[in-house]
VOBA-1610 file (N, C-alpha, C; in pm, whole numbers, padded with zeros to 5 digits, always signed):
BEGIN
Leu-00628-00163+00550Leu-00499-00083+00589Leu-00511+00035+00550Ile-00555+00059+00401Ile-00550+00200+00356Ile-00675+00291+00409Gln-00794+00201+00445Gln-00897+00325+00506Gln-00835+00325+00623Leu-00804+00264+00717Leu-00738+00255+00837Leu-00643+00381+00872Ser-00556+00397+00755Ser-00468+00472+00774Ser-00512+00621+00756Tyr-00621+00629+00705Tyr-00691+00772+00706Tyr-00763+00794+00820His-00836+00687+00893His-00888+00704+01008His-00780+00762+01146Leu-00651+00697+01111Leu-00551+00712+01221Leu-00489+00858+01194Gly-00510+00923+01098Gly-00430+01033+01073Gly-00332+01025+00979Phe-00278+00924+00943Phe-00154+00942+00842Phe-00227+00887+00661Gly-00315+00885+00660Gly-00360+00814+00495Gly-00280+00891+00377Pro-00251+00839+00291Pro-00169+00902+00172Pro-00262+00966+00103Gln-00145+01089+00086Gln-00215+01238+00020Gln-00198+01152-00161Tyr-00351+01214-00184Tyr-00356+01158-00354Tyr-00471+01267-00408Ser-00426+01293-00494Ser-00530+01337-00622Ser-00572+01244-00737Pro-00692+01203-00753Pro-00667+01147-00886Pro-00608+01205-01027Lys-00588+01311-01014Lys-00515+01423-01112Lys-00397+01436-01113Gln-00351+01350-01031Gln-00192+01363-00991Gln-00100+01234-01100Ala-00012+01299-01179Ala+00056+01219-01287Ala+00185+01150-01209Asp+00188+01146-01056Asp+00355+01104-00998Asp+00323+00990-00998Phe+00410+00843-01003Phe+00404+00708-01001Phe+00458+00670-00888Leu+00530+00720-00821Leu+00611+00631-00724Leu+00499+00680-00554Phe+00513+00592-00481Phe+00486+00588-00379Phe+00584+00645-00233Ala+00622+00747-00211Ala+00708+00765-00090Ala+00646+00745+00031Leu+00697+00628+00088Leu+00666+00560+00247Leu+00679+00666+00335Gln+00788+00736+00338Gln+00780+00829+00451Gln+00690+00956+00440Asp+00692+01021+00358Asp+00609+01135+00310Asp+00464+01105+00305Gly+00421+00997+00295Gly+00240+00950+00236Gly+00224+00977+00102Arg+00308+01051+00013Arg+00264+01091-00108Arg+00350+01030-00207Phe+00266+01051-00365Phe+00282+01017-00445Phe+00413+01096-00524Thr+00517+01094-00591Thr+00599+01207-00649Thr+00646+01123-00787Ser+00733+01211-00865Ser+00783+01153-00988Ser+00930+01183-00977Glu+00982+01225-00875Glu+01092+01279-00865Glu+01150+01236-00730Pro+01186+01100-00704Pro+01251+01010-00624Pro+01375+01058-00582Asp+01408+01049-00434Asp+01550+01111-00386Asp+01629+00979-00324Asn+01717+00991-00290Asn+01830+00870-00271Asn+01763+00857-00108Arg+01717+00958-00018Arg+01670+00954+00089Arg+01565+00882+00158Ser+01486+00837+00047Ser+01336+00803+00096Ser+01325+00657+00039Leu+01221+00567+00100Leu+01186+00454+00063Leu+01064+00478-00031Tyr+01024+00393-00123Tyr+00955+00404-00224Tyr+00865+00269-00221Leu+00758+00275-00265Leu+00692+00123-00333Leu+00747+00154-00506Ser+00747-00010-00562Ser+00751-00012-00678Ser+00691+00067-00783Asn+00723+00081-00905Asn+00606+00149-01000Asn+00487+00071-00978Glu+00491-00070-01037Glu+00388-00135-01020Glu+00298-00146-00905Ile+00373-00142-00763Ile+00281-00135-00635Ile+00206-00041-00616Ser+00309+00074-00640Ser+00223+00212-00635Ser+00126+00233-00755Ala+00120+00211-00848Ala-00020+00201-00950Ala-00137+00144-00879Tyr-00093-00032-00802Tyr-00199-00076-00745Tyr-00257+00015-00650Leu-00179+00065-00557Leu-00216+00161-00434Leu-00311+00288-00510Lys-00251+00374-00616Lys-00322+00465-00670Lys-00533+00378-00701Gln-00503+00288-00712Gln-00643+00234-00805Gln-00695+00192-00655Phe-00675+00175-00579Phe-00711+00141-00446Phe-00776+00248-00333Leu-00693+00361-00348Leu-00723+00497-00290Leu-00822+00546-00286Pro-00931+00557-00424Pro-01046+00614-00422Pro-01188+00536-00378Cys-01138+00407-00335Cys-01209+00297-00341Cys-01299+00295-00223Asn-01393+00261-00202Asn-01460+00184-00059Asn-01432+00046-00063Leu-01444-00067+00028Leu-01413-00168+00049Leu-01473-00227-00033Gln-01586-00233-00037Gln-01700-00303-00171Gln-01615-00281-00326Glu-01599-00197-00347Glu-01539-00135-00476Glu-01377-00191-00488Ser-01315-00244-00414Ser-01168-00231-00363Ser-01160-00404-00410Thr-01289-00458-00403Thr-01287-00633-00425Thr-01285-00669-00557Gln-01312-00546-00642Gln-01320-00585-00780Gln-01204-00532-00858Ile-01111-00506-00813Ile-00946-00463-00823Ile-00847-00596-00846Lys-00823-00642-00961Lys-00771-00772-00989Lys-00646-00784-00964Leu-00563-00861-00842Leu-00425-00840-00799Leu-00386-00968-00845Gly-00227-01027-00855Gly-00178-01179-00836Gly-00136-01167-00700Arg-00100-01303-00692Arg-00088-01317-00550Arg+00052-01232-00499Lys+00143-01239-00602Lys+00258-01186-00565Lys+00275-01026-00540Asp+00163-00967-00603Asp+00144-00840-00596Asp+00034-00790-00512Arg-00030-00862-00428Arg-00102-00836-00298Arg+00002-00884-00182Ile+00088-00958-00200Ile+00169-01012-00106Ile+00265-00849-00087Gln+00337-00807-00176Gln+00428-00665-00206Gln+00321-00557-00172Leu+00205-00553-00180Leu+00085-00411-00168Leu+00123-00433-00017Thr+00069-00533+00058Thr+00055-00575+00198Thr+00168-00524+00231Glu+00301-00584+00235Glu+00424-00537+00304Glu+00464-00400+00259Gly+00423-00357+00163Gly+00442-00228+00167Gly+00373-00102+00259Leu+00262-00161+00256Leu+00162-00079+00332Leu+00192-00079+00527Leu+00285-00183+00502Leu+00300-00223+00675Leu+00442-00160+00716Lys+00501-00132+00567Lys+00629-00047+00600Lys+00609+00072+00650Tyr+00475+00143+00553Tyr+00428+00261+00557Tyr+00358+00288+00710Tyr+00301+00174+00756Tyr+00235+00191+00932Tyr+00373+00202+01004Gln+00493+00127+01003Gln+00582+00111+01087Gln+00653+00271+01065Met+00631+00311+00941Met+00720+00472+00982Met+00614+00536+01049His+00500+00568+01039His+00399+00634+01102His+00346+00630+01250Ile+00371+00510+01305Ile+00336+00463+01407Ile+00427+00397+01507Glu+00480+00502+01583Glu+00591+00451+01710Glu+00581+00294+01791Asn+00682+00259+01764Asn+00684+00126+01824Asn+00580+00008+01756Phe+00548+00033+01622Phe+00429-00043+01569Phe+00475-00214+01565Gly+00627-00250+01537Gly+00634-00388+01546Gly+00616-00439+01420Lys+00621-00581+01426Lys+00627-00700+01339Lys+00496-00746+01345Leu+00410-00766+01263Leu+00265-00849+01273Leu+00323-00978+01260Lys+00221-01032+01366Lys+00238-01178+01355Lys+00147-01250+01261Ser+00049-01173+01274Ser-00055-01255+01127Ser-00011-01224+00995Leu+00120-01137+00976Leu+00122-01156+00813Leu+00172-01281+00778Pro+00220-01379+00845Pro+00260-01532+00777Pro+00148-01561+00755Val+00032-01563+00833Val-00124-01601+00818Val-00163-01538+00655Met-00155-01431+00640Met-00230-01343+00544Met-00150-01379+00437Ile-00015-01390+00434Ile+00056-01440+00307Ile-00004-01610+00252Ser-00009-01670+00383Ser-00064-01804+00363Ser-00169-01820+00278Val-00279-01718+00312Val-00381-01713+00254Val-00411-01646+00084Phe-00293-01550+00100Phe-00269-01513-00046Phe-00232-01636-00118Asn-00151-01682-00078Asn-00117-01812-00159Asn-00212-01906-00196Ser-00319-01924-00116Ser-00438-02013-00112Ser-00479-01961-00252Leu-00477-01884-00249Leu-00600-01809-00363Leu-00560-01807-00489Asn-00657-01838-00577Asn-00587-01830-00742Asn-00600-01703-00788Asp-00474-01689-00848Asp-00437-01552-00935Asp-00539-01531-01025Phe-00586-01418-01014Phe-00704-01384-01127Phe-00645-01328-01250
//
């Protein structure tokens, strides 16, 4: 989902030197000064997103995420897509993905 967002023209803005810690879904960037008007990923999920951003698909398999964090990151990315793609709607495959996550052992 992360790499696809770049191909679709709305990938997250990120710099490895950036110290900001919250990912603003509407702005598509990290910030250290949240406002009350925007939706953000939690600190923990934003940190996981930062780990994935510089990775290619093979490198991303090395990042260890627990089931709960995988689900929260996936849900956050889907919210991000909904904010950037008109009429994106709700994915019918999300319950299937969550079922797969539930069947995986936490690392």
